[in-house]
C-alpha positions in Angstrom: -5.7 -3.1 52.3 -8.7 -3.9 50.6 -9.8 -2.3 47.6 -13.1 -0.2 47.5 -16.5 -1.5 46.9 -17.4 0.2 43.8 -20.9 1.4 41.9 -22.0 0.1 38.8 -20.7 3.1 37.4 -17.2 3.0 38.5 -17.2 0.3 36.6 -18.4 1.4 33.5 -16.3 4.3 34.0 -12.9 2.1 34.5 -13.9 0.5 31.1 -14.4 -2.7 33.3 -17.5 -3.3 32.8 -18.3 -7.0 30.6 -22.2 -6.2 30.1 -23.4 -10.1 31.8 -25.9 -8.3 33.5 -24.9 -9.8 37.0 -25.4 -7.0 38.2 -29.1 -5.9 37.0 -30.5 -8.9 38.0 -29.7 -8.5 42.5 -31.1 -4.7 41.8 -34.9 -4.5 42.3 -38.1 -4.5 39.8 -37.5 -2.0 37.9 -34.1 -0.5 39.2 -31.7 -1.6 36.7 -31.8 -2.8 33.3 -29.5 -3.0 30.5 -28.9 -0.7 27.5 -26.2 -0.4 24.2 -23.5 1.6 24.9 -21.9 3.9 21.2 -19.4 1.4 21.1 -22.1 -1.7 20.8 -21.4 -3.3 23.9 -24.4 -3.9 26.8 -23.8 -1.6 30.6 -25.9 -1.4 33.3 -28.1 1.4 33.6 -30.5 2.1 36.4 -32.0 5.2 38.7 -29.6 7.6 40.5 -28.4 6.2 43.5 -28.1 2.5 42.7 -25.9 3.4 39.6 -23.4 5.7 41.2 -23.8 4.3 45.5 -20.4 1.8 46.0 -22.3 -1.0 47.0 -20.6 -4.2 49.1 -23.0 -6.7 46.9 -21.7 -5.6 43.7 -18.4 -5.4 44.4 -18.1 -8.8 45.3 -21.1 -10.7 42.8 -18.9 -8.6 39.2 -16.3 -10.2 37.6 -14.0 -7.5 37.3 -14.1 -5.9 40.6 -11.0 -6.3 42.4 -13.2 -6.9 45.6 -14.7 -10.1 44.2 -13.2 -13.5 44.3 -10.6 -15.1 41.7 -10.5 -17.4 39.0 -8.2 -19.3 41.8 -10.6 -19.1 44.8 -13.6 -20.0 43.3 -11.5 -22.8 41.3 -9.8 -24.4 45.3 -13.7 -24.5 46.6 -15.1 -25.4 43.4 -12.8 -28.1 42.6 -11.0 -29.4 46.0 -10.5 -32.7 44.9 -9.2 -32.1 41.2 -6.6 -34.6 40.5 -4.3 -31.9 38.3 -3.6 -28.0 38.3 -1.8 -26.2 35.9 -1.2 -22.2 35.6 -2.8 -21.6 32.5 -6.1 -23.7 32.6 -6.6 -24.2 36.1 -7.4 -27.2 38.2 -8.9 -30.6 36.3 -10.0 -34.0 36.1 -9.1 -34.8 32.8 -8.7 -33.0 29.0 -9.4 -35.2 25.7 -9.6 -33.9 21.9 -12.1 -35.1 19.2 -16.3 -35.0 18.1 -19.2 -35.7 19.0 -20.2 -39.1 17.4 -23.5 -38.8 17.9 -25.2 -38.3 14.7 -26.3 -34.9 14.5 -24.6 -32.6 17.2 -21.5 -32.6 15.2 -22.8 -31.1 12.2 -25.1 -28.7 13.8 -22.5 -26.9 16.2 -20.0 -24.9 15.0 -17.1 -27.3 16.4 -17.2 -30.8 17.8 -20.4 -31.0 19.0 -19.8 -30.9 22.5 -21.0 -28.3 23.7 -24.2 -29.5 22.4 -24.4 -33.4 23.1 -22.8 -32.4 27.3 -26.4 -29.5 27.3 -28.6 -32.1 25.5 -27.4 -35.3 27.8 -28.4 -33.6 31.3 -31.6 -32.8 29.9 -31.9 -36.3 28.8 -30.4 -37.7 31.6 -33.2 -35.5 33.8 -29.8 -33.7 35.9 -31.2 -31.2 34.6 -34.9 -29.3 34.0 -32.9 -26.4 32.2 -29.5 -24.8 30.2 -29.6 -21.3 30.1 -27.7 -20.9 26.4 -27.6 -18.2 23.5 -29.9 -18.4 20.8 -31.4 -16.3 18.9 -33.1 -13.3 18.7 -35.7 -11.3 16.4 -34.1 -7.4 15.9 -37.3 -6.2 15.1 -38.9 -6.6 18.4 -36.2 -7.1 20.9 -33.8 -4.8 19.3 -30.9 -7.4 19.3 -29.8 -10.6 16.9 -28.9 -12.9 20.0 -29.9 -13.3 23.8 -30.2 -16.1 26.4 -32.9 -18.4 26.7 -33.4 -21.6 28.9 -34.1 -24.8 26.9 -35.9 -27.0 28.4 -35.8 -29.9 25.6 -33.8 -30.8 23.0 -34.9 -29.0 19.7 -34.7 -25.8 22.1 -31.6 -26.3 22.5 -30.6 -27.7 18.6 -31.5 -23.0 18.9 -28.3 -22.2 20.7 -25.9 -24.8 18.5 -23.5 -22.5 17.3 -21.2 -19.7 18.1 -22.3 -16.5 19.1 -19.7 -13.5 18.9 -22.3 -10.5 20.1 -22.8 -9.1 22.8 -25.8 -10.8 25.6 -26.4 -10.6 28.8 -28.2 -13.4 31.9 -29.7 -10.6 33.8 -33.5 -12.3 32.4 -32.2 -15.6 33.4 -31.0 -15.3 36.0 -34.1 -13.7 37.7 -36.2 -16.4 35.5 -34.6 -19.1 37.0 -35.0 -17.1 41.3 -38.4 -17.3 40.0 -38.9 -20.6 39.0 -37.5 -23.5 40.9 -35.5 -26.4 39.1 -31.6 -27.9 38.6 -30.4 -26.0 35.8 -27.3 -26.0 33.6 -25.8 -22.0 32.5 -23.7 -22.4 29.0 -21.3 -19.3 29.1 -17.7 -17.5 28.3 -15.5 -17.1 31.1 -16.2 -14.1 32.6 -20.0 -14.8 32.4 -19.6 -17.9 34.2 -17.6 -16.2 37.1 -20.1 -14.0 37.4 -22.5 -16.9 37.9 -20.4 -18.4 40.6 -19.8 -15.2 42.8 -23.9 -14.3 42.2 -24.3 -18.1 43.6 -21.2 -17.5 46.9 -24.0 -14.7 47.4 -27.5 -16.6 46.7 -28.3 -19.7 48.8 -31.2 -20.0 46.1 -29.1 -19.2 42.3 -26.2 -22.2 44.2 -29.3 -24.5 44.9 -30.4 -23.9 41.6 -27.5 -23.3 39.0 -26.3 -27.7 39.1 -23.8 -27.1 36.3 -21.8 -24.1 34.5 -20.6 -25.1 31.2 -17.7 -23.0 29.7 -17.0 -21.6 26.4 -12.9 -21.0 25.5 -12.8 -17.6 24.4 -10.7 -14.8 22.9 -12.7 -11.8 23.7 -16.6 -10.7 23.5 -17.6 -8.7 19.8 -19.3 -5.3 19.3 -22.7 -5.6 17.7 -21.5 -3.0 15.2 -18.8 -6.2 14.0 -22.1 -7.2 12.1 -22.8 -4.1 11.2 -19.3 -3.7 9.7 -19.6 -7.0 8.0 -23.7 -6.4 6.5 -21.6 -3.0 5.1 -19.3 -4.5 3.6 -21.6 -6.8 2.1 -23.4 -5.0 0.0 -26.7 -4.9 2.7 -27.8 -2.3 5.6 -27.1 -2.9 9.0 -30.7 -2.1 9.8 -31.8 -4.7 7.9 -30.1 -7.8 8.8 -32.4 -10.1 10.5 -29.9 -12.9 11.1 -25.8 -13.6 11.1 -24.0 -16.3 11.1 -20.7 -16.6 12.0 -18.9 -19.6 11.2 -21.2 -20.8 8.5 -19.7 -25.2 8.4 -18.1 -26.4 5.1 -16.7 -29.7 5.5 -14.4 -29.6 2.8 -12.5 -26.4 3.9 -10.3 -26.1 6.9 -12.0 -25.1 10.5 -10.2 -22.4 10.8 -11.3 -20.7 7.4 -14.4 -18.7 9.1 -17.0 -17.8 6.6 -20.0 -15.3 8.0 -23.7 -15.2 6.3 -25.8 -12.4 6.6 -29.6 -12.5 6.0 -32.0 -9.4 5.6 -35.5 -8.8 6.2 -36.6 -9.5 2.2 -34.9 -13.3 2.6 -31.9 -12.0 0.8 -28.7 -14.2 1.8 -24.2 -13.0 1.6 -21.9 -15.3 2.0 -18.0 -14.3 2.5 -14.5 -15.3 4.2 -13.2 -13.7 6.9 -10.1 -12.5 5.4 -12.2 -10.9 3.6 -13.5 -8.5 5.5 -11.1 -5.5 6.2 -12.0 -6.5 10.9 -12.1 -10.8 10.1 -9.0 -11.0 11.7 -9.6 -12.4 15.3 -6.1 -11.2 16.7 -6.1 -7.5 15.5 -9.1 -6.5 17.9 -11.4 -4.8 16.2 -14.7 -4.0 17.9 -13.0 -5.7 21.7 -14.8 -5.0 24.7 -12.3 -2.4 27.3 -13.5 -5.0 29.9 -11.6 -7.6 27.7 -8.2 -6.4 27.9 -8.0 -7.6 31.6 -9.2 -10.6 31.9 -6.8 -13.7 32.7 -9.1 -16.6 32.3 -9.2 -18.4 28.9 -10.4 -21.4 29.5 -13.3 -20.8 31.8 -11.0 -21.9 34.4 -14.2 -22.7 37.1 -16.3 -24.2 35.0 -17.8 -27.7 35.4 -16.3 -28.4 31.5 -14.6 -26.2 29.2 -15.4 -26.7 25.6 -12.7 -24.8 23.1 -11.8 -25.4 18.8 -8.8 -27.4 19.1 -6.8 -25.0 17.2 -3.9 -27.2 15.8 -2.9 -29.7 13.4 -4.7 -32.0 12.3 -7.5 -30.9 14.0 -7.9 -26.9 12.9 -7.3 -28.7 8.7 -10.7 -30.1 9.5 -13.8 -29.1 8.4 -15.9 -30.6 10.2 -14.7 -29.3 13.7 -13.1 -30.9 16.5 -13.4 -29.4 20.7 -10.6 -29.9 23.1 -12.5 -30.6 26.5 -11.5 -29.7 29.8 -13.9 -31.8 32.9 -13.1 -31.3 36.7 -16.9 -32.0 37.6 -16.3 -35.6 38.7 -20.0 -36.0 37.6 -19.4 -34.8 34.4 -16.2 -37.3 33.5 -18.1 -40.2 34.7 -20.8 -38.4 31.5 -18.1 -38.1 28.7 -16.5 -41.8 29.6 -20.0 -43.4 29.4 -20.1 -41.8 25.8 -16.5 -42.6 24.6 -17.1 -46.3 25.8 -21.0 -46.6 24.3 -19.4 -45.3 20.7 -21.2 -41.8 21.0 -18.1 -39.1 22.2 -14.8 -39.6 19.9 -12.7 -38.1 22.2 -9.3 -38.7 22.5 -7.1 -38.0 26.1 -4.7 -35.2 25.8 -2.0 -33.2 28.4 -2.7 -30.0 29.5 0.3 -29.1 26.9 -1.7 -30.1 24.2 -4.9 -27.4 25.7 -2.1 -25.4 25.8 -0.7 -25.3 22.2 -4.2 -25.0 21.0 -5.1 -22.0 22.7 -1.6 -20.3 22.4 -2.6 -17.3 21.1 -5.0 -16.4 23.5 -2.7 -17.0 26.8 0.0 -14.8 25.4 -2.8 -11.8 25.1 -4.1 -13.0 28.3 -0.3 -13.5 30.3 2.5 -11.8 28.9 0.3 -8.5 26.9 -1.9 -8.2 30.4 1.1 -8.1 32.8 2.4 -5.3 30.1 -0.7 -3.8 29.7 -1.4 -3.6 33.6 1.6 -1.2 33.9 -0.6 1.1 31.5 -3.6 1.5 34.3 -3.3 5.2 35.7 -6.9 5.9 36.6 -10.1 4.2 37.8 -10.6 0.9 38.8 -7.6 -0.9 39.2 -8.5 -4.6 38.6 -7.2 -6.8 40.5 -5.7 -9.6 38.9 -3.4 -13.4 39.0 -1.0 -11.7 36.4 1.8 -9.2 37.9 2.4 -6.1 36.0 5.7 -6.1 34.3 7.5 -6.0 31.4 10.8 -7.2 32.3 12.6 -8.6 29.1 9.7 -7.5 26.7 10.6 -7.2 23.0 10.0 -3.6 21.6 8.2 -5.4 18.7 5.9 -7.7 21.0 5.3 -4.2 23.0 3.9 -2.1 19.9 1.9 -5.4 18.7 0.0 -5.2 22.2 -0.3 -1.4 21.5 -1.4 -1.7 17.9 -4.2 -4.1 19.2 -4.9 -1.3 21.9 -5.1 1.1 20.0 -7.5 -0.9 17.1 -9.9 -2.5 19.8 -10.7 0.9 20.9 -10.4 2.6 17.9 -12.8 0.7 15.9 -15.6 1.7 17.5 -15.1 5.5 17.5 -14.1 5.5 14.2 -16.8 3.5 12.6 -19.5 5.6 14.9 -17.9 8.7 12.7 -18.2 7.4 9.9 -22.0 5.8 9.8 -22.7 9.2 11.8 -21.4 11.4 8.9 -22.6 8.7 6.5 -19.5 8.2 5.0 -18.8 4.3 5.8 -15.9 4.0 3.4 -14.5 6.6 6.2 -13.9 3.2 7.9 -13.0 0.6 5.9 -10.0 3.2 4.8 -8.8 3.8 8.3 -9.3 -0.2 9.2 -6.9 -0.7 6.4 -4.7 0.7 7.2 -4.5 -0.4 10.7 -4.5 -3.8 9.5 -1.5 -3.3 7.0 0.0 -2.3 10.3 -1.0 -4.7 12.9 0.5 -7.4 9.9 3.9 -5.9 9.4 4.1 -5.9 13.2 2.9 -9.2 14.1 3.3 -11.4 11.0 5.9 -9.6 8.7 9.7 -10.6 8.0 9.7 -7.8 5.5 12.4 -4.3 6.2 9.8 -3.2 9.0 10.2 -7.1 10.6 14.3 -6.3 10.4 13.9 -2.7 12.1 11.9 -4.0 14.9 13.9 -7.4 15.1 17.2 -4.9 15.9 15.2 -4.0 19.0 14.5 -7.4 20.5 
């Protein structure tokens, strides 16, 4: 029996809205928009009829809707002649590890510069007229630090050449693509790329104009509260933050030693390593979007090409940055081979197992962890995933890690909000330190806590 149609309210109240803006882009002008929710994520709002009425169109186009095509079905339609298939990375033609050797790309990017190189090459060759990507915004006039824009030349493209762990939406750029003729590429995280393909399946105009999708390997979406928390810990007022660099590149330091840099409206800058920040352990899940608990795509399986960091040695220690690349489009694969032959790219072919290893923690969270979390789901819209619910054989230690990670992701927004409301930001720091200590005890400790838990494994 197929799932019932859903409304925007159903998806939001069920914690399954990622804030991509696909539903808002479908709405009539003035009927709907995206606004910040109390946890610092973007959610759709609109007139009562639009927001509350179950819609077949929304049900087919929302990336977390149980009525939408899943990643396997989209990939089958898009890449029927794929050379290989893997349970974790989907259909693909080839995979590589390396970086852009052409000057400027690796230096500007947070990793190996491959995202900007491919996007720039598409523009240079005239294969697209614009690339939708995430760039800085002016918080004073736009109410946010980052947003999607369409770059139509290389200088504009450079503005998006770094990692952005901040909520954004595609509603405006999807409208612009509908209104302005041309061929476009879109850069995005897995669920956003899925939303693009679902929109294209329903709209022939988008299908004709969006000719390439460039996917980004994703751990999870962060709330905008993380910027405020970082600011507090660096001695800046959250409202004064004008700019953030999440990953300041330093060739003398390992690539996985993240360092954040914040600047305020007066021009003052502060820098701090992530591991010195109470919410800087990515795996603990601070400020995670609720929908990310129900995602099973790590490497953007529906994208024409996907890029991630090569989080294995010796690459993770190379501060210059190294990409892992999964290519599915024959046209983009030919572009990569030409770049390698010309010495513009330094890429080596790798097997699917190598790609899985570079993202091992993400795959555990979205395979083993997702199967366990699906067992908890009792109310609201039930997501339809490619992972079946189950916890058989899962040790108590792993179960507790997943439970605690879920508690941290849900609790961090609430506790941060409370601490800010009562004017005691230190309360959040106390709570976060305690939760992080417990998480590290579960995930990494081999001391007394680890020995006790291992007895139940």
